[in-house]
PQR file of N, CA, C, O and H, with PARSE charges and radii, in Angstrom:
ATOM      1  N   MET A   1     211.263 122.816  81.247 -0.4000 1.5000
ATOM      2  CA  MET A   1     212.242 123.709  81.789 -0.0000 2.0000
ATOM      3  C   MET A   1     211.843 124.195  83.175  0.5500 1.7000
ATOM      4  O   MET A   1     212.701 124.478  84.011 -0.5500 1.4000
ATOM      5  N   LYS A   2     210.530 124.291  83.417 -0.4000 1.5000
ATOM      6  CA  LYS A   2     210.069 124.745  84.723 -0.0000 2.0000
ATOM      7  C   LYS A   2     210.411 123.728  85.814  0.5500 1.7000
ATOM      8  O   LYS A   2     210.696 124.111  86.949 -0.5500 1.4000
ATOM      9  H   LYS A   2     209.833 124.062  82.738  0.4000 1.0000
ATOM     10  N   TRP A   3     210.386 122.440  85.478 -0.4000 1.5000
ATOM     11  CA  TRP A   3     210.702 121.433  86.498 -0.0000 2.0000
ATOM     12  C   TRP A   3     212.170 121.508  86.888  0.5500 1.7000
ATOM     13  O   TRP A   3     212.509 121.231  88.038 -0.5500 1.4000
ATOM     14  H   TRP A   3     210.154 122.129  84.556  0.4000 1.0000
ATOM     15  N   MET A   4     213.057 121.880  85.953 -0.4000 1.5000
ATOM     16  CA  MET A   4     214.473 122.035  86.288 -0.0000 2.0000
ATOM     17  C   MET A   4     214.664 123.201  87.249  0.5500 1.7000
ATOM     18  O   MET A   4     215.421 123.099  88.214 -0.5500 1.4000
ATOM     19  H   MET A   4     212.781 122.105  85.019  0.4000 1.0000
ATOM     20  N   PHE A   5     213.982 124.301  86.986 -0.4000 1.5000
ATOM     21  CA  PHE A   5     214.060 125.462  87.864 -0.0000 2.0000
ATOM     22  C   PHE A   5     213.506 125.131  89.244  0.5500 1.7000
ATOM     23  O   PHE A   5     214.093 125.499  90.261 -0.5500 1.4000
ATOM     24  H   PHE A   5     213.367 124.384  86.202  0.4000 1.0000
ATOM     25  N   ALA A   6     212.386 124.442  89.273 -0.4000 1.5000
ATOM     26  CA  ALA A   6     211.775 124.074  90.553 -0.0000 2.0000
ATOM     27  C   ALA A   6     212.677 123.127  91.337  0.5500 1.7000
ATOM     28  O   ALA A   6     212.787 123.244  92.557 -0.5500 1.4000
ATOM     29  H   ALA A   6     211.909 124.143  88.447  0.4000 1.0000
ATOM     30  N   THR A   7     213.321 122.195  90.649 -0.4000 1.5000
ATOM     31  CA  THR A   7     214.225 121.260  91.314 -0.0000 2.0000
ATOM     32  C   THR A   7     215.445 121.986  91.865  0.5500 1.7000
ATOM     33  O   THR A   7     215.858 121.738  92.997 -0.5500 1.4000
ATOM     34  H   THR A   7     213.232 122.100  89.658  0.4000 1.0000
ATOM     35  N   ALA A   8     216.019 122.876  91.074 -0.4000 1.5000
ATOM     36  CA  ALA A   8     217.184 123.627  91.529 -0.0000 2.0000
ATOM     37  C   ALA A   8     216.834 124.530  92.710  0.5500 1.7000
ATOM     38  O   ALA A   8     217.611 124.648  93.657 -0.5500 1.4000
ATOM     39  H   ALA A   8     215.683 123.077  90.154  0.4000 1.0000
ATOM     40  N   CYS A   9     215.678 125.157  92.651 -0.4000 1.5000
ATOM     41  CA  CYS A   9     215.237 125.999  93.765 -0.0000 2.0000
ATOM     42  C   CYS A   9     214.999 125.171  95.024  0.5500 1.7000
ATOM     43  O   CYS A   9     215.380 125.580  96.121 -0.5500 1.4000
ATOM     44  H   CYS A   9     215.048 125.061  91.881  0.4000 1.0000
ATOM     45  N   ALA A  10     214.376 124.020  94.868 -0.4000 1.5000
ATOM     46  CA  ALA A  10     214.128 123.154  96.024 -0.0000 2.0000
ATOM     47  C   ALA A  10     215.434 122.689  96.641  0.5500 1.7000
ATOM     48  O   ALA A  10     215.557 122.634  97.865 -0.5500 1.4000
ATOM     49  H   ALA A  10     214.067 123.688  93.977  0.4000 1.0000
ATOM     50  N   ALA A  11     216.411 122.353  95.807 -0.4000 1.5000
ATOM     51  CA  ALA A  11     217.710 121.933  96.328 -0.0000 2.0000
ATOM     52  C   ALA A  11     218.409 123.079  97.046  0.5500 1.7000
ATOM     53  O   ALA A  11     218.988 122.881  98.114 -0.5500 1.4000
ATOM     54  H   ALA A  11     216.311 122.397  94.813  0.4000 1.0000
ATOM     55  N   ALA A  12     218.360 124.262  96.476 -0.4000 1.5000
ATOM     56  CA  ALA A  12     218.993 125.422  97.107 -0.0000 2.0000
ATOM     57  C   ALA A  12     218.317 125.764  98.429  0.5500 1.7000
ATOM     58  O   ALA A  12     218.988 126.093  99.408 -0.5500 1.4000
ATOM     59  H   ALA A  12     217.889 124.424  95.609  0.4000 1.0000
ATOM     60  N   ILE A  13     216.994 125.688  98.458 -0.4000 1.5000
ATOM     61  CA  ILE A  13     216.273 125.986  99.692 -0.0000 2.0000
ATOM     62  C   ILE A  13     216.556 124.929 100.754  0.5500 1.7000
ATOM     63  O   ILE A  13     216.723 125.258 101.928 -0.5500 1.4000
ATOM     64  H   ILE A  13     216.449 125.421  97.663  0.4000 1.0000
ATOM     65  N   SER A  14     216.612 123.668 100.351 -0.4000 1.5000
ATOM     66  CA  SER A  14     216.881 122.621 101.335 -0.0000 2.0000
ATOM     67  C   SER A  14     218.283 122.762 101.912  0.5500 1.7000
ATOM     68  O   SER A  14     218.496 122.481 103.091 -0.5500 1.4000
ATOM     69  H   SER A  14     216.477 123.400  99.397  0.4000 1.0000
ATOM     70  N   LEU A  15     219.234 123.190 101.104 -0.4000 1.5000
ATOM     71  CA  LEU A  15     220.577 123.441 101.627 -0.0000 2.0000
ATOM     72  C   LEU A  15     220.592 124.663 102.530  0.5500 1.7000
ATOM     73  O   LEU A  15     221.327 124.701 103.516 -0.5500 1.4000
ATOM     74  H   LEU A  15     219.062 123.419 100.146  0.4000 1.0000
ATOM     75  N   ALA A  16     219.794 125.648 102.203 -0.4000 1.5000
ATOM     76  CA  ALA A  16     219.767 126.872 102.997 -0.0000 2.0000
ATOM     77  C   ALA A  16     219.080 126.665 104.340  0.5500 1.7000
ATOM     78  O   ALA A  16     219.396 127.365 105.302 -0.5500 1.4000
ATOM     79  H   ALA A  16     219.197 125.618 101.402  0.4000 1.0000
ATOM     80  N   LEU A  17     218.160 125.731 104.427 -0.4000 1.5000
ATOM     81  CA  LEU A  17     217.391 125.539 105.652 -0.0000 2.0000
ATOM     82  C   LEU A  17     218.041 124.585 106.648  0.5500 1.7000
ATOM     83  O   LEU A  17     217.574 124.475 107.782 -0.5500 1.4000
ATOM     84  H   LEU A  17     217.903 125.162 103.645  0.4000 1.0000
ATOM     85  N   THR A  18     219.097 123.902 106.256 -0.4000 1.5000
ATOM     86  CA  THR A  18     219.751 123.011 107.201 -0.0000 2.0000
ATOM     87  C   THR A  18     220.516 123.845 108.215  0.5500 1.7000
ATOM     88  O   THR A  18     221.194 124.796 107.825 -0.5500 1.4000
ATOM     89  H   THR A  18     219.476 123.991 105.335  0.4000 1.0000
ATOM     90  N   PRO A  19     220.435 123.528 109.489 -0.5600 1.5000
ATOM     91  CA  PRO A  19     221.041 124.377 110.522  0.2800 2.0000
ATOM     92  C   PRO A  19     222.568 124.399 110.480  0.5500 1.7000
ATOM     93  O   PRO A  19     223.169 125.383 110.913 -0.5500 1.4000
ATOM     94  N   THR A  20     223.206 123.359 109.980 -0.4000 1.5000
ATOM     95  CA  THR A  20     224.662 123.333 109.981 -0.0000 2.0000
ATOM     96  C   THR A  20     225.260 123.789 108.657  0.5500 1.7000
ATOM     97  O   THR A  20     226.482 123.837 108.521 -0.5500 1.4000
ATOM     98  H   THR A  20     222.718 122.560 109.629  0.4000 1.0000
ATOM     99  N   ALA A  21     224.427 124.123 107.685 -0.4000 1.5000
ATOM    100  CA  ALA A  21     224.935 124.520 106.375 -0.0000 2.0000
ATOM    101  C   ALA A  21     225.426 125.957 106.416  0.5500 1.7000
ATOM    102  O   ALA A  21     224.794 126.831 107.010 -0.5500 1.4000
ATOM    103  H   ALA A  21     223.434 124.084 107.796  0.4000 1.0000
ATOM    104  N   ASP A  22     226.556 126.181 105.781 -0.4000 1.5000
ATOM    105  CA  ASP A  22     227.038 127.541 105.627 -0.0000 2.0000
ATOM    106  C   ASP A  22     227.112 127.852 104.138  0.5500 1.7000
ATOM    107  O   ASP A  22     226.967 126.959 103.304 -0.5500 1.4000
ATOM    108  H   ASP A  22     227.070 125.471 105.299  0.4000 1.0000
ATOM    109  N   ALA A  23     227.334 129.090 103.816 -0.4000 1.5000
ATOM    110  CA  ALA A  23     227.279 129.523 102.423 -0.0000 2.0000
ATOM    111  C   ALA A  23     228.623 129.376 101.719  0.5500 1.7000
ATOM    112  O   ALA A  23     228.866 130.036 100.709 -0.5500 1.4000
ATOM    113  H   ALA A  23     227.452 129.816 104.494  0.4000 1.0000
ATOM    114  N   LYS A  24     229.481 128.535 102.229 -0.4000 1.5000
ATOM    115  CA  LYS A  24     230.786 128.362 101.620 -0.0000 2.0000
ATOM    116  C   LYS A  24     230.638 127.826 100.198  0.5500 1.7000
ATOM    117  O   LYS A  24     230.097 126.739  99.993 -0.5500 1.4000
ATOM    118  H   LYS A  24     229.283 127.999 103.049  0.4000 1.0000
ATOM    119  N   GLY A  25     231.107 128.572  99.242 -0.4000 1.5000
ATOM    120  CA  GLY A  25     231.037 128.166  97.848 -0.0000 2.0000
ATOM    121  C   GLY A  25     229.755 128.566  97.146  0.5500 1.7000
ATOM    122  O   GLY A  25     229.726 128.647  95.918 -0.5500 1.4000
ATOM    123  H   GLY A  25     231.546 129.455  99.408  0.4000 1.0000
ATOM    124  N   CYS A  26     228.711 128.813  97.887 -0.4000 1.5000
ATOM    125  CA  CYS A  26     227.409 129.109  97.279 -0.0000 2.0000
ATOM    126  C   CYS A  26     227.419 130.462  96.586  0.5500 1.7000
ATOM    127  O   CYS A  26     226.928 130.587  95.464 -0.5500 1.4000
ATOM    128  H   CYS A  26     228.734 128.747  98.885  0.4000 1.0000
ATOM    129  N   ILE A  27     227.964 131.463  97.232 -0.4000 1.5000
ATOM    130  CA  ILE A  27     227.947 132.813  96.665 -0.0000 2.0000
ATOM    131  C   ILE A  27     228.758 132.856  95.375  0.5500 1.7000
ATOM    132  O   ILE A  27     228.301 133.373  94.356 -0.5500 1.4000
ATOM    133  H   ILE A  27     228.363 131.362  98.143  0.4000 1.0000
ATOM    134  N   LYS A  28     229.961 132.309  95.436 -0.4000 1.5000
ATOM    135  CA  LYS A  28     230.827 132.295  94.254 -0.0000 2.0000
ATOM    136  C   LYS A  28     230.176 131.495  93.119  0.5500 1.7000
ATOM    137  O   LYS A  28     230.188 131.937  91.970 -0.5500 1.4000
ATOM    138  H   LYS A  28     230.333 131.889  96.264  0.4000 1.0000
ATOM    139  N   GLY A  29     229.617 130.340  93.426 -0.4000 1.5000
ATOM    140  CA  GLY A  29     228.953 129.516  92.428 -0.0000 2.0000
ATOM    141  C   GLY A  29     227.721 130.182  91.855  0.5500 1.7000
ATOM    142  O   GLY A  29     227.438 130.060  90.663 -0.5500 1.4000
ATOM    143  H   GLY A  29     229.607 129.982  94.360  0.4000 1.0000
ATOM    144  N   ALA A  30     226.976 130.898  92.715 -0.4000 1.5000
ATOM    145  CA  ALA A  30     225.777 131.585  92.242 -0.0000 2.0000
ATOM    146  C   ALA A  30     226.128 132.713  91.282  0.5500 1.7000
ATOM    147  O   ALA A  30     225.414 132.946  90.306 -0.5500 1.4000
ATOM    148  H   ALA A  30     227.206 130.998  93.683  0.4000 1.0000
ATOM    149  N   ILE A  31     227.221 133.411  91.554 -0.4000 1.5000
ATOM    150  CA  ILE A  31     227.635 134.493  90.659 -0.0000 2.0000
ATOM    151  C   ILE A  31     228.045 133.929  89.306  0.5500 1.7000
ATOM    152  O   ILE A  31     227.598 134.408  88.264 -0.5500 1.4000
ATOM    153  H   ILE A  31     227.801 133.222  92.346  0.4000 1.0000
ATOM    154  N   VAL A  32     228.897 132.911  89.326 -0.4000 1.5000
ATOM    155  CA  VAL A  32     229.361 132.307  88.072 -0.0000 2.0000
ATOM    156  C   VAL A  32     228.186 131.673  87.324  0.5500 1.7000
ATOM    157  O   VAL A  32     228.051 131.856  86.115 -0.5500 1.4000
ATOM    158  H   VAL A  32     229.261 132.522  90.173  0.4000 1.0000
ATOM    159  N   GLY A  33     227.346 130.937  88.029 -0.4000 1.5000
ATOM    160  CA  GLY A  33     226.197 130.300  87.398 -0.0000 2.0000
ATOM    161  C   GLY A  33     225.184 131.304  86.881  0.5500 1.7000
ATOM    162  O   GLY A  33     224.573 131.093  85.833 -0.5500 1.4000
ATOM    163  H   GLY A  33     227.456 130.788  89.012  0.4000 1.0000
ATOM    164  N   GLY A  34     225.005 132.401  87.615 -0.4000 1.5000
ATOM    165  CA  GLY A  34     224.076 133.434  87.173 -0.0000 2.0000
ATOM    166  C   GLY A  34     224.534 134.112  85.893  0.5500 1.7000
ATOM    167  O   GLY A  34     223.726 134.395  85.008 -0.5500 1.4000
ATOM    168  H   GLY A  34     225.502 132.572  88.466  0.4000 1.0000
ATOM    169  N   VAL A  35     225.834 134.371  85.799 -0.4000 1.5000
ATOM    170  CA  VAL A  35     226.372 134.981  84.579 -0.0000 2.0000
ATOM    171  C   VAL A  35     226.239 134.015  83.406  0.5500 1.7000
ATOM    172  O   VAL A  35     225.794 134.398  82.324 -0.5500 1.4000
ATOM    173  H   VAL A  35     226.490 134.141  86.518  0.4000 1.0000
ATOM    174  N   ALA A  36     226.627 132.764  83.628 -0.4000 1.5000
ATOM    175  CA  ALA A  36     226.517 131.776  82.550 -0.0000 2.0000
ATOM    176  C   ALA A  36     225.057 131.549  82.160  0.5500 1.7000
ATOM    177  O   ALA A  36     224.739 131.418  80.978 -0.5500 1.4000
ATOM    178  H   ALA A  36     226.988 132.453  84.507  0.4000 1.0000
ATOM    179  N   GLY A  37     224.187 131.503  83.143 -0.4000 1.5000
ATOM    180  CA  GLY A  37     222.763 131.323  82.862 -0.0000 2.0000
ATOM    181  C   GLY A  37     222.169 132.527  82.158  0.5500 1.7000
ATOM    182  O   GLY A  37     221.286 132.381  81.312 -0.5500 1.4000
ATOM    183  H   GLY A  37     224.445 131.609  84.103  0.4000 1.0000
ATOM    184  N   HIS A  38     222.648 133.719  82.501 -0.4000 1.5000
ATOM    185  CA  HIS A  38     222.153 134.929  81.844 -0.0000 2.0000
ATOM    186  C   HIS A  38     222.505 134.918  80.358  0.5500 1.7000
ATOM    187  O   HIS A  38     221.700 135.316  79.515 -0.5500 1.4000
ATOM    188  H   HIS A  38     223.365 133.837  83.188  0.4000 1.0000
ATOM    189  N   ILE A  39     223.699 134.466  80.055 -0.4000 1.5000
ATOM    190  CA  ILE A  39     224.117 134.375  78.658 -0.0000 2.0000
ATOM    191  C   ILE A  39     223.232 133.381  77.910  0.5500 1.7000
ATOM    192  O   ILE A  39     222.885 133.602  76.750 -0.5500 1.4000
ATOM    193  H   ILE A  39     224.352 134.143  80.739  0.4000 1.0000
ATOM    194  N   ALA A  40     222.869 132.289  78.578 -0.4000 1.5000
ATOM    195  CA  ALA A  40     222.024 131.270  77.954 -0.0000 2.0000
ATOM    196  C   ALA A  40     220.536 131.621  78.030  0.5500 1.7000
ATOM    197  O   ALA A  40     219.707 130.937  77.430 -0.5500 1.4000
ATOM    198  H   ALA A  40     223.151 132.109  79.521  0.4000 1.0000
ATOM    199  N   GLY A  41     220.196 132.683  78.765 -0.4000 1.5000
ATOM    200  CA  GLY A  41     218.802 133.096  78.877 -0.0000 2.0000
ATOM    201  C   GLY A  41     218.093 132.557  80.103  0.5500 1.7000
ATOM    202  O   GLY A  41     216.874 132.689  80.212 -0.5500 1.4000
ATOM    203  H   GLY A  41     220.870 133.239  79.252  0.4000 1.0000
ATOM    204  N   HIS A  42     218.823 131.951  81.028 -0.4000 1.5000
ATOM    205  CA  HIS A  42     218.227 131.363  82.238 -0.0000 2.0000
ATOM    206  C   HIS A  42     219.060 131.755  83.453  0.5500 1.7000
ATOM    207  O   HIS A  42     219.677 130.899  84.087 -0.5500 1.4000
ATOM    208  H   HIS A  42     219.813 131.843  80.939  0.4000 1.0000
ATOM    209  N   GLY A  43     219.079 133.024  83.775 -0.4000 1.5000
ATOM    210  CA  GLY A  43     219.927 133.535  84.842 -0.0000 2.0000
ATOM    211  C   GLY A  43     219.609 132.978  86.214  0.5500 1.7000
ATOM    212  O   GLY A  43     220.521 132.609  86.954 -0.5500 1.4000
ATOM    213  H   GLY A  43     218.578 133.720  83.260  0.4000 1.0000
ATOM    214  N   LYS A  44     218.341 132.909  86.567 -0.4000 1.5000
ATOM    215  CA  LYS A  44     217.961 132.421  87.900 -0.0000 2.0000
ATOM    216  C   LYS A  44     218.266 130.940  88.046  0.5500 1.7000
ATOM    217  O   LYS A  44     218.742 130.502  89.093 -0.5500 1.4000
ATOM    218  H   LYS A  44     217.601 133.209  85.965  0.4000 1.0000
ATOM    219  N   LEU A  45     217.998 130.179  87.017 -0.4000 1.5000
ATOM    220  CA  LEU A  45     218.305 128.752  87.054 -0.0000 2.0000
ATOM    221  C   LEU A  45     219.814 128.538  87.177  0.5500 1.7000
ATOM    222  O   LEU A  45     220.265 127.676  87.931 -0.5500 1.4000
ATOM    223  H   LEU A  45     217.611 130.534  86.166  0.4000 1.0000
ATOM    224  N   GLY A  46     220.581 129.317  86.441 -0.4000 1.5000
ATOM    225  CA  GLY A  46     222.036 129.212  86.516 -0.0000 2.0000
ATOM    226  C   GLY A  46     222.557 129.581  87.889  0.5500 1.7000
ATOM    227  O   GLY A  46     223.479 128.939  88.392 -0.5500 1.4000
ATOM    228  H   GLY A  46     220.215 130.018  85.828  0.4000 1.0000
ATOM    229  N   ALA A  47     221.989 130.597  88.502 -0.4000 1.5000
ATOM    230  CA  ALA A  47     222.412 131.009  89.837 -0.0000 2.0000
ATOM    231  C   ALA A  47     222.093 129.938  90.872  0.5500 1.7000
ATOM    232  O   ALA A  47     222.919 129.646  91.737 -0.5500 1.4000
ATOM    233  H   ALA A  47     221.240 131.119  88.093  0.4000 1.0000
ATOM    234  N   ALA A  48     220.909 129.356  90.790 -0.4000 1.5000
ATOM    235  CA  ALA A  48     220.535 128.306  91.739 -0.0000 2.0000
ATOM    236  C   ALA A  48     221.418 127.074  91.568  0.5500 1.7000
ATOM    237  O   ALA A  48     221.894 126.501  92.549 -0.5500 1.4000
ATOM    238  H   ALA A  48     220.238 129.593  90.088  0.4000 1.0000
ATOM    239  N   ALA A  49     221.631 126.673  90.329 -0.4000 1.5000
ATOM    240  CA  ALA A  49     222.478 125.511  90.080 -0.0000 2.0000
ATOM    241  C   ALA A  49     223.919 125.803  90.465  0.5500 1.7000
ATOM    242  O   ALA A  49     224.604 124.934  91.004 -0.5500 1.4000
ATOM    243  H   ALA A  49     221.245 127.138  89.533  0.4000 1.0000
ATOM    244  N   GLY A  50     224.385 127.014  90.194 -0.4000 1.5000
ATOM    245  CA  GLY A  50     225.747 127.396  90.570 -0.0000 2.0000
ATOM    246  C   GLY A  50     225.951 127.368  92.071  0.5500 1.7000
ATOM    247  O   GLY A  50     227.016 126.977  92.549 -0.5500 1.4000
ATOM    248  H   GLY A  50     223.829 127.720  89.756  0.4000 1.0000
ATOM    249  N   CYS A  51     224.947 127.777  92.811 -0.4000 1.5000
ATOM    250  CA  CYS A  51     225.017 127.732  94.272 -0.0000 2.0000
ATOM    251  C   CYS A  51     225.151 126.303  94.760  0.5500 1.7000
ATOM    252  O   CYS A  51     225.979 126.015  95.624 -0.5500 1.4000
ATOM    253  H   CYS A  51     224.082 128.095  92.422  0.4000 1.0000
ATOM    254  N   VAL A  52     224.348 125.410  94.215 -0.4000 1.5000
ATOM    255  CA  VAL A  52     224.378 124.004  94.620 -0.0000 2.0000
ATOM    256  C   VAL A  52     225.741 123.387  94.284  0.5500 1.7000
ATOM    257  O   VAL A  52     226.346 122.710  95.116 -0.5500 1.4000
ATOM    258  H   VAL A  52     223.675 125.645  93.513  0.4000 1.0000
ATOM    259  N   VAL A  53     226.211 123.625  93.072 -0.4000 1.5000
ATOM    260  CA  VAL A  53     227.496 123.057  92.648 -0.0000 2.0000
ATOM    261  C   VAL A  53     228.649 123.666  93.446  0.5500 1.7000
ATOM    262  O   VAL A  53     229.558 122.951  93.868 -0.5500 1.4000
ATOM    263  H   VAL A  53     225.720 124.175  92.396  0.4000 1.0000
ATOM    264  N   GLY A  54     228.615 124.972  93.651 -0.4000 1.5000
ATOM    265  CA  GLY A  54     229.671 125.626  94.425 -0.0000 2.0000
ATOM    266  C   GLY A  54     229.732 125.125  95.848  0.5500 1.7000
ATOM    267  O   GLY A  54     230.817 124.913  96.389 -0.5500 1.4000
ATOM    268  H   GLY A  54     227.877 125.553  93.308  0.4000 1.0000
ATOM    269  N   HIS A  55     228.572 124.932  96.464 -0.4000 1.5000
ATOM    270  CA  HIS A  55     228.524 124.406  97.830 -0.0000 2.0000
ATOM    271  C   HIS A  55     229.086 122.983  97.883  0.5500 1.7000
ATOM    272  O   HIS A  55     229.828 122.634  98.802 -0.5500 1.4000
ATOM    273  H   HIS A  55     227.690 125.104  96.025  0.4000 1.0000
ATOM    274  N   HIS A  56     228.728 122.175  96.897 -0.4000 1.5000
ATOM    275  CA  HIS A  56     229.213 120.799  96.831 -0.0000 2.0000
ATOM    276  C   HIS A  56     230.738 120.765  96.664  0.5500 1.7000
ATOM    277  O   HIS A  56     231.421 119.995  97.339 -0.5500 1.4000
ATOM    278  H   HIS A  56     228.125 122.458  96.151  0.4000 1.0000
ATOM    279  N   GLU A  57     231.261 121.592  95.776 -0.4000 1.5000
ATOM    280  CA  GLU A  57     232.702 121.631  95.541 -0.0000 2.0000
ATOM    281  C   GLU A  57     233.453 122.121  96.774  0.5500 1.7000
ATOM    282  O   GLU A  57     234.540 121.621  97.065 -0.5500 1.4000
ATOM    283  H   GLU A  57     230.706 122.217  95.228  0.4000 1.0000
ATOM    284  N   ALA A  58     232.901 123.084  97.502 -0.4000 1.5000
ATOM    285  CA  ALA A  58     233.546 123.574  98.718 -0.0000 2.0000
ATOM    286  C   ALA A  58     233.593 122.480  99.776  0.5500 1.7000
ATOM    287  O   ALA A  58     234.601 122.325 100.466 -0.5500 1.4000
ATOM    288  H   ALA A  58     232.018 123.489  97.266  0.4000 1.0000
ATOM    289  N   ASN A  59     232.514 121.724  99.906 -0.4000 1.5000
ATOM    290  CA  ASN A  59     232.510 120.620 100.869 -0.0000 2.0000
ATOM    291  C   ASN A  59     233.494 119.540 100.465  0.5500 1.7000
ATOM    292  O   ASN A  59     234.151 118.950 101.322 -0.5500 1.4000
ATOM    293  H   ASN A  59     231.695 121.849  99.345  0.4000 1.0000
ATOM    294  N   LYS A  60     233.606 119.273  99.174 -0.4000 1.5000
ATOM    295  CA  LYS A  60     234.548 118.268  98.689 -0.0000 2.0000
ATOM    296  C   LYS A  60     235.987 118.714  98.950  0.5500 1.7000
ATOM    297  O   LYS A  60     236.834 117.897  99.309 -0.5500 1.4000
ATOM    298  H   LYS A  60     233.072 119.752  98.477  0.4000 1.0000
ATOM    299  N   ALA A  61     236.264 119.999  98.773 -0.4000 1.5000
ATOM    300  CA  ALA A  61     237.608 120.521  99.034 -0.0000 2.0000
ATOM    301  C   ALA A  61     237.939 120.432 100.519  0.5500 1.7000
ATOM    302  O   ALA A  61     239.072 120.112 100.880 -0.5500 1.4000
ATOM    303  H   ALA A  61     235.576 120.663  98.481  0.4000 1.0000
ATOM    304  N   ASP A  62     236.962 120.712 101.386 -0.4000 1.5000
ATOM    305  CA  ASP A  62     237.184 120.596 102.826 -0.0000 2.0000
ATOM    306  C   ASP A  62     237.477 119.151 103.220  0.5500 1.7000
ATOM    307  O   ASP A  62     238.338 118.902 104.064 -0.5500 1.4000
ATOM    308  H   ASP A  62     236.042 120.972 101.092  0.4000 1.0000
ATOM    309  N   ALA A  63     236.776 118.209 102.622 -0.4000 1.5000
ATOM    310  CA  ALA A  63     237.006 116.799 102.929 -0.0000 2.0000
ATOM    311  C   ALA A  63     238.403 116.374 102.472  0.5500 1.7000
ATOM    312  O   ALA A  63     239.076 115.614 103.168 -0.5500 1.4000
ATOM    313  H   ALA A  63     236.077 118.411 101.937  0.4000 1.0000
ATOM    314  N   ASN A  64     238.839 116.854 101.315 -0.4000 1.5000
ATOM    315  CA  ASN A  64     240.175 116.527 100.834 -0.0000 2.0000
ATOM    316  C   ASN A  64     241.252 117.110 101.739  0.5500 1.7000
ATOM    317  O   ASN A  64     242.277 116.467 101.964 -0.5500 1.4000
ATOM    318  H   ASN A  64     238.293 117.471 100.749  0.4000 1.0000
ATOM    319  N   LYS A  65     241.039 118.317 102.264 -0.4000 1.5000
ATOM    320  CA  LYS A  65     241.999 118.927 103.188 -0.0000 2.0000
ATOM    321  C   LYS A  65     242.073 118.127 104.486  0.5500 1.7000
ATOM    322  O   LYS A  65     243.155 117.938 105.043 -0.5500 1.4000
ATOM    323  H   LYS A  65     240.206 118.839 102.082  0.4000 1.0000
ATOM    324  N   ALA A  66     240.929 117.663 104.962 -0.4000 1.5000
ATOM    325  CA  ALA A  66     240.907 116.884 106.201 -0.0000 2.0000
ATOM    326  C   ALA A  66     241.640 115.556 106.015  0.5500 1.7000
ATOM    327  O   ALA A  66     242.348 115.107 106.917 -0.5500 1.4000
ATOM    328  H   ALA A  66     240.051 117.817 104.509  0.4000 1.0000
ATOM    329  N   ASN A  67     241.474 114.927 104.850 -0.4000 1.5000
ATOM    330  CA  ASN A  67     242.168 113.676 104.582 -0.0000 2.0000
ATOM    331  C   ASN A  67     243.664 113.895 104.415  0.5500 1.7000
ATOM    332  O   ASN A  67     244.460 113.035 104.792 -0.5500 1.4000
ATOM    333  H   ASN A  67     240.899 115.292 104.118  0.4000 1.0000
ATOM    334  N   ALA A  68     244.052 115.020 103.860 -0.4000 1.5000
ATOM    335  CA  ALA A  68     245.478 115.307 103.649 -0.0000 2.0000
ATOM    336  C   ALA A  68     246.179 115.578 104.962  0.5500 1.7000
ATOM    337  O   ALA A  68     247.382 115.342 105.072 -0.5500 1.4000
ATOM    338  H   ALA A  68     243.406 115.719 103.553  0.4000 1.0000
ATOM    339  N   GLN A  69     245.465 116.064 105.959 -0.4000 1.5000
ATOM    340  CA  GLN A  69     246.063 116.376 107.247 -0.0000 2.0000
ATOM    341  C   GLN A  69     246.076 115.189 108.195  0.5500 1.7000
ATOM    342  O   GLN A  69     246.596 115.294 109.306 -0.5500 1.4000
ATOM    343  H   GLN A  69     244.488 116.256 105.869  0.4000 1.0000
ATOM    344  N   ALA A  70     245.516 114.071 107.781 -0.4000 1.5000
ATOM    345  CA  ALA A  70     245.514 112.874 108.620 -0.0000 2.0000
ATOM    346  C   ALA A  70     246.950 112.375 108.770  0.5500 1.7000
ATOM    347  O   ALA A  70     247.749 112.505 107.842 -0.5500 1.4000
ATOM    348  H   ALA A  70     245.093 113.986 106.879  0.4000 1.0000
ATOM    349  N   PRO A  71     247.283 111.814 109.918 -0.5600 1.5000
ATOM    350  CA  PRO A  71     248.644 111.332 110.123  0.2800 2.0000
ATOM    351  C   PRO A  71     248.997 110.217 109.142  0.5500 1.7000
ATOM    352  O   PRO A  71     248.214 109.293 108.926 -0.5500 1.4000
ATOM    353  N   ALA A  72     250.165 110.317 108.563 -0.4000 1.5000
ATOM    354  CA  ALA A  72     250.619 109.329 107.578 -0.0000 2.0000
ATOM    355  C   ALA A  72     251.489 108.265 108.227  0.5500 1.7000
ATOM    356  O   ALA A  72     252.187 107.534 107.525 -0.5500 1.4000
ATOM    357  H   ALA A  72     250.801 111.068 108.739  0.4000 1.0000
ATOM    358  N   ASP A  73     251.463 108.162 109.525 -0.4000 1.5000
ATOM    359  CA  ASP A  73     252.315 107.227 110.253 -0.0000 2.0000
ATOM    360  C   ASP A  73     251.576 105.934 110.510  0.5500 1.7000
ATOM    361  O   ASP A  73     251.330 105.574 111.661 -0.5500 1.4000
ATOM    362  H   ASP A  73     250.896 108.756 110.095  0.4000 1.0000
ATOM    363  N   GLN A  74     251.220 105.232 109.449 -0.4000 1.5000
ATOM    364  CA  GLN A  74     250.516 103.954 109.556 -0.0000 2.0000
ATOM    365  C   GLN A  74     251.457 102.840 109.151  0.5500 1.7000
ATOM    366  O   GLN A  74     252.119 102.930 108.117 -0.5500 1.4000
ATOM    367  H   GLN A  74     251.420 105.525 108.513  0.4000 1.0000
ATOM    368  N   LYS A  75     251.526 101.794 109.949 -0.4000 1.5000
ATOM    369  CA  LYS A  75     252.433 100.677 109.661 -0.0000 2.0000
ATOM    370  C   LYS A  75     251.687  99.465 109.232  0.5500 1.7000
ATOM    371  O   LYS A  75     252.295  98.433 108.950 -0.5500 1.4000
ATOM    372  H   LYS A  75     250.989 101.721 110.790  0.4000 1.0000
TER
END
C-alpha cells in the first residue's frame, strides 16, 4: 500500500512541478478523492489520486472543446 501512495505522490508532484501545468481539475478531484479515500481509510492517497485523475479529465475536456471548435468546412 505504501508503494501506491508513493506513486500517487510522485505523480502529483511531477504534475505540480511542470512550469505549464495549472491546477485545473486538481482541486475538485482532490476534494472528491479525499472524501472517498477517507471513507475507505486512505484519505491522503485518495486526494493525491483524485488530483491526478481530475487534472487528466480537465485536460481531456479542453482537448475535446478544441476539436469541437475546429472548422467543419472540409471537402
